[in-house]
N, C-alpha and C positions, 0 to 999 in steps of 0.2 A: 504494500500500500504506500502511496505517496501522499503527502499533504501539499496543498497549494495555498499560497498566501498571496493576497493582492495587497501590495504596498502602495498606498496613495501618497501623492506628493505632500510633503511637509508632515506626514504621519510620524516619521522617524526623525530624531534630532539631526539637524544639519551638522556637518563636520567642518570646523574652521581649523586649518592646519597652518600655524604660524612658524613652526619649526619641528623637525623630527630627527635631529642629529643623534640623540641618545634614546630614542623611543623604541620599545620592543615591537618587532614586526608582527608577532602573534596578537598583541593587543590592538595594533592598527588594523589587522584583519578582522578582529571582532567588531571594531567600531564601523568598519565598512560593510559588514555582513548584510545589512538590509538596504544597501544602495542609497545612502544619504546624499543630499546635496553637498558637494565638496567645494569649499572656498579656500583659497590659499594665497600666498605671496608669489611674486615672479620667481624668486630663488627656489622656494620650496616646490613650486609647480614643476620645475625641471626634475627634482628628485622623485616626486610622485609619478611623473611621466616615465621615468626610468624603471619604476616598479610596475608599470602597466596600469596605473590607477587613473581612472577618468576624473578630470577636474571640470567642475561646472562654472566656477567663477574665479577670477584673479583680481586681487585688490592692488590697484596701481595708480600712480599719479602720471603715468605716461602710457606708452604703448607696451604691450607684452608680446614676446615672441609667440607666434601661433604654433604651439606644440601639438595641439589637438584641435579638432573642429568644434564649433558651437560653444566656445568659451565666452562667458559674459565678463566684460571688463567693469569692475566696480571702482568708481572714482574715489580717491582719497580725500579730496578737498583740503581742508586745513587740519585734519585729524590724523591720528596715528593709524596704522594699518588695521590694528585690532578694533579701534573705535569705529572706523569706517565700515568694517565688516559687520559689527554688531548693529550699527545704524541700518545697514542694508537688510539684515535678517529681521530686525524688529519691524521695519517699515513694510516688509513683505510678508508679515504674518507668520513667521516661523515661531512655533511655541517653545522650541528647545534647541540647544546647540552644545555639542561636545567640542571642546577646544584643546588642541594639542600645541604645546609651546615648549621651547627649550628653556626660556627664562620667563617666569610668570610675574609680570608687574600687576599684582592683584588689584591695586587701586583703580586700574583701568576698567576692570570688569564689574566691580561692586555697584556702580550706578545703574547697571543693566539688570541687577538681580531681581528687581520687581517687574521687569518688562519681558524677560525671556528666561526659561529654565537653563541655567548654566552648569556645566561640569567641566572643570579644567584639569587636564592631564599634563604632567611633566614626566621626566624619566623615572621618578620614584614615588610620586604621589597622585592621588585623585582628590581634587579640591572642589568644594561646592558650598553655596550659601544655604543656610538653614534659618528658619524662623523659630521663635520661642515656642517651647513645647515639643520640639523635635525629639523623636525617639527612633532607635534602630536596633535591631538584633545583631549581636556580634558574639563570637566565641570568647571565652575568657583569655585574657592576656593580649588582646589586640590593642594597638596603639592608636589613639586619636589625638590630633593636634588641633588646638583652637587657635587660629591664626589672628583673628580680629581681636584687638584689645577690648576688654570689657571690664567695667567697674563692678557690676553685680552679675555673678554667675552662680546659679544653683544647678547641681547635677546629681544624678543618681546612677548607680551601676558603674561608676568610674572612680578611679583613684588618681589623684594628682601625683605625678612622678617627678616633674620638673616644670619650669616656667612654660606654660601653654601646652604641656604634654600630659596626657592622661592615658591610663590603661584600664581596660574593662576588667571588672572584678570577678565576674562569673559569666558562664554562658547565659545569654539573655539580653534583654533590652537595656540600653542606657538612654538617659534623657537629659535634655538641656533646657534651662529656663534663664532668660535674660531680658533686659529692657530695651535694647536698640532693635531696629527693624530686622537686621540680618547679622549673622556671624558667618565667617568662612571657617569651615573645618576641613581637615585633611586626613585621609587614610593612606597608609602605605600600599603601594601596588605590590602584590605578591607574585 
Protein backbone atom coordinates (compact mmCIF):
# COMPACT_ATOMS: atom_id res chain seq x y z
CA UNK A 1 0.00 0.00 0.00
CA UNK A 2 1.14 3.49 -0.61
CA UNK A 3 -0.02 6.72 0.87
CA UNK A 4 -0.56 9.81 -1.19
CA UNK A 5 -0.32 13.26 0.28
CA UNK A 6 -1.37 16.44 -1.41
CA UNK A 7 0.83 19.28 -0.23
CA UNK A 8 -0.79 22.63 -0.81
CA UNK A 9 1.31 25.73 -1.34
CA UNK A 10 2.23 27.41 1.97
CA UNK A 11 0.93 24.39 3.95
CA UNK A 12 4.49 23.49 4.94
CA UNK A 13 6.89 26.04 6.46
CA UNK A 14 8.97 27.95 3.94
CA UNK A 15 12.72 27.33 4.16
CA UNK A 16 14.96 30.40 4.39
CA UNK A 17 18.59 29.35 3.90
CA UNK A 18 20.97 32.13 4.93
CA UNK A 19 23.99 29.85 5.32
CA UNK A 20 24.67 26.10 5.40
CA UNK A 21 28.44 25.87 5.93
CA UNK A 22 28.26 23.65 9.03
CA UNK A 23 24.75 22.28 8.69
CA UNK A 24 24.01 18.53 8.73
CA UNK A 25 22.96 17.23 5.32
CA UNK A 26 20.49 14.80 6.92
CA UNK A 27 18.62 17.58 8.75
CA UNK A 28 18.59 19.67 5.57
CA UNK A 29 16.99 16.71 3.82
CA UNK A 30 14.34 16.47 6.55
CA UNK A 31 13.51 20.18 6.21
CA UNK A 32 13.19 19.74 2.42
CA UNK A 33 11.08 16.57 2.69
CA UNK A 34 7.70 18.17 1.91
CA UNK A 35 8.97 20.49 -0.85
CA UNK A 36 8.82 23.85 0.93
CA UNK A 37 9.30 27.19 -0.78
CA UNK A 38 13.10 27.65 -0.64
CA UNK A 39 14.44 31.21 -0.38
CA UNK A 40 18.15 31.95 -0.10
CA UNK A 41 21.01 34.36 -0.75
CA UNK A 42 23.02 34.42 -4.00
CA UNK A 43 26.07 32.71 -2.39
CA UNK A 44 24.03 30.01 -0.71
CA UNK A 45 21.96 29.50 -3.88
CA UNK A 46 25.12 28.25 -5.60
CA UNK A 47 25.74 25.73 -2.81
CA UNK A 48 22.12 24.53 -2.85
CA UNK A 49 22.26 24.22 -6.64
CA UNK A 50 25.38 22.06 -6.35
CA UNK A 51 23.35 19.72 -4.08
CA UNK A 52 20.58 19.59 -6.70
CA UNK A 53 18.13 21.54 -4.51
CA UNK A 54 15.48 23.63 -6.29
CA UNK A 55 15.55 27.29 -5.20
CA UNK A 56 12.33 29.32 -5.47
CA UNK A 57 13.60 32.77 -4.50
CA UNK A 58 16.87 34.67 -4.12
CA UNK A 59 17.17 37.71 -1.86
CA UNK A 60 19.34 40.20 -3.71
CA UNK A 61 19.93 43.90 -4.19
CA UNK A 62 21.02 43.32 -7.74
CA UNK A 63 20.96 40.61 -10.34
CA UNK A 64 21.52 36.98 -9.48
CA UNK A 65 23.08 34.41 -11.73
CA UNK A 66 20.32 32.32 -13.22
CA UNK A 67 21.37 28.92 -11.88
CA UNK A 68 17.87 27.51 -12.30
CA UNK A 69 14.70 28.43 -14.13
CA UNK A 70 11.76 30.29 -12.56
CA UNK A 71 13.62 31.86 -9.63
CA UNK A 72 11.92 34.89 -8.09
CA UNK A 73 14.26 37.75 -7.20
CA UNK A 74 13.31 39.29 -3.85
CA UNK A 75 14.57 42.87 -3.48
CA UNK A 76 16.59 43.82 -0.41
CA UNK A 77 15.70 47.55 -0.33
CA UNK A 78 17.33 49.09 2.77
CA UNK A 79 17.03 45.99 4.94
CA UNK A 80 19.27 43.04 5.69
CA UNK A 81 18.85 39.88 3.62
CA UNK A 82 17.05 38.14 6.50
CA UNK A 83 14.64 41.04 7.12
CA UNK A 84 13.87 41.34 3.40
CA UNK A 85 13.05 37.63 3.26
CA UNK A 86 10.85 37.80 6.37
CA UNK A 87 9.00 40.83 4.98
CA UNK A 88 8.42 38.91 1.74
CA UNK A 89 7.18 35.79 3.54
CA UNK A 90 4.81 37.67 5.87
CA UNK A 91 3.48 39.87 3.03
CA UNK A 92 2.75 36.74 1.00
CA UNK A 93 0.85 34.95 3.74
CA UNK A 94 3.33 32.26 4.76
CA UNK A 95 2.30 31.04 8.22
CA UNK A 96 5.69 29.53 9.12
CA UNK A 97 9.36 29.49 8.17
CA UNK A 98 12.34 27.33 9.06
CA UNK A 99 15.53 29.38 8.93
CA UNK A 100 19.00 27.88 8.49
CA UNK A 101 21.84 30.22 9.32
CA UNK A 102 25.54 29.96 10.11
CA UNK A 103 25.41 32.90 12.52
CA UNK A 104 22.08 33.72 14.10
CA UNK A 105 21.63 37.40 14.85
CA UNK A 106 18.52 36.64 16.85
CA UNK A 107 17.51 40.29 17.36
CA UNK A 108 16.66 40.38 13.62
CA UNK A 109 14.09 37.61 13.96
CA UNK A 110 12.30 38.56 17.20
CA UNK A 111 10.19 41.40 15.70
CA UNK A 112 8.62 38.77 13.39
CA UNK A 113 7.75 36.28 16.16
CA UNK A 114 4.15 37.48 16.28
CA UNK A 115 3.79 37.61 12.47
CA UNK A 116 5.13 34.21 11.37
CA UNK A 117 5.96 30.96 13.14
CA UNK A 118 9.80 30.92 13.25
CA UNK A 119 12.21 28.09 13.88
CA UNK A 120 15.90 28.99 13.52
CA UNK A 121 18.53 26.31 12.98
CA UNK A 122 22.28 26.65 13.21
CA UNK A 123 24.94 23.92 13.29
CA UNK A 124 24.20 22.98 16.89
CA UNK A 125 20.81 24.38 17.95
CA UNK A 126 17.13 24.69 17.12
CA UNK A 127 15.93 28.10 18.36
CA UNK A 128 12.32 29.27 18.52
CA UNK A 129 10.12 31.85 20.26
CA UNK A 130 7.65 30.74 22.92
CA UNK A 131 4.86 32.55 24.75
CA UNK A 132 4.19 32.34 28.47
CA UNK A 133 2.60 29.09 29.53
CA UNK A 134 4.70 27.14 27.02
CA UNK A 135 5.19 23.48 27.86
CA UNK A 136 6.86 20.60 26.06
CA UNK A 137 7.60 16.96 26.77
CA UNK A 138 11.28 16.05 26.97
CA UNK A 139 13.25 13.11 28.35
CA UNK A 140 15.19 13.63 31.59
CA UNK A 141 18.58 15.30 31.27
CA UNK A 142 17.83 17.31 28.09
CA UNK A 143 19.34 20.79 27.99
CA UNK A 144 17.21 23.88 27.30
CA UNK A 145 18.78 27.31 26.88
CA UNK A 146 16.72 30.41 27.52
CA UNK A 147 18.32 32.99 25.26
CA UNK A 148 16.16 36.08 25.87
CA UNK A 149 16.99 37.88 29.13
CA UNK A 150 14.02 37.95 31.48
CA UNK A 151 13.55 39.43 34.95
CA UNK A 152 10.72 37.17 36.02
CA UNK A 153 10.85 33.51 35.03
CA UNK A 154 8.93 30.71 36.65
CA UNK A 155 9.57 27.18 35.47
CA UNK A 156 8.67 23.61 36.34
CA UNK A 157 10.29 20.36 35.28
CA UNK A 158 13.64 22.14 34.87
CA UNK A 159 16.72 22.65 36.98
CA UNK A 160 18.91 25.72 36.47
CA UNK A 161 22.46 24.48 35.79
CA UNK A 162 24.17 27.76 34.78
CA UNK A 163 23.28 31.21 33.43
CA UNK A 164 20.39 30.68 31.00
CA UNK A 165 20.97 26.91 30.87
CA UNK A 166 18.43 24.47 32.27
CA UNK A 167 18.17 20.69 32.35
CA UNK A 168 14.97 18.65 32.41
CA UNK A 169 14.60 16.94 35.79
CA UNK A 170 12.48 13.94 34.71
CA UNK A 171 10.87 12.40 31.64
CA UNK A 172 7.83 14.61 31.14
CA UNK A 173 6.68 18.12 30.53
CA UNK A 174 8.57 21.26 31.45
CA UNK A 175 6.81 24.62 31.44
CA UNK A 176 7.77 28.30 31.39
CA UNK A 177 5.93 31.36 32.74
CA UNK A 178 7.19 34.93 32.14
CA UNK A 179 5.91 38.47 31.58
CA UNK A 180 7.25 39.60 28.19
CA UNK A 181 5.49 38.66 24.91
CA UNK A 182 8.12 36.10 23.77
CA UNK A 183 11.21 34.28 24.92
CA UNK A 184 13.67 32.59 22.59
CA UNK A 185 14.64 29.13 23.71
CA UNK A 186 17.16 26.73 22.22
CA UNK A 187 17.43 22.97 22.13
CA UNK A 188 20.57 21.11 21.10
CA UNK A 189 20.39 19.31 17.77
CA UNK A 190 21.18 15.66 18.36
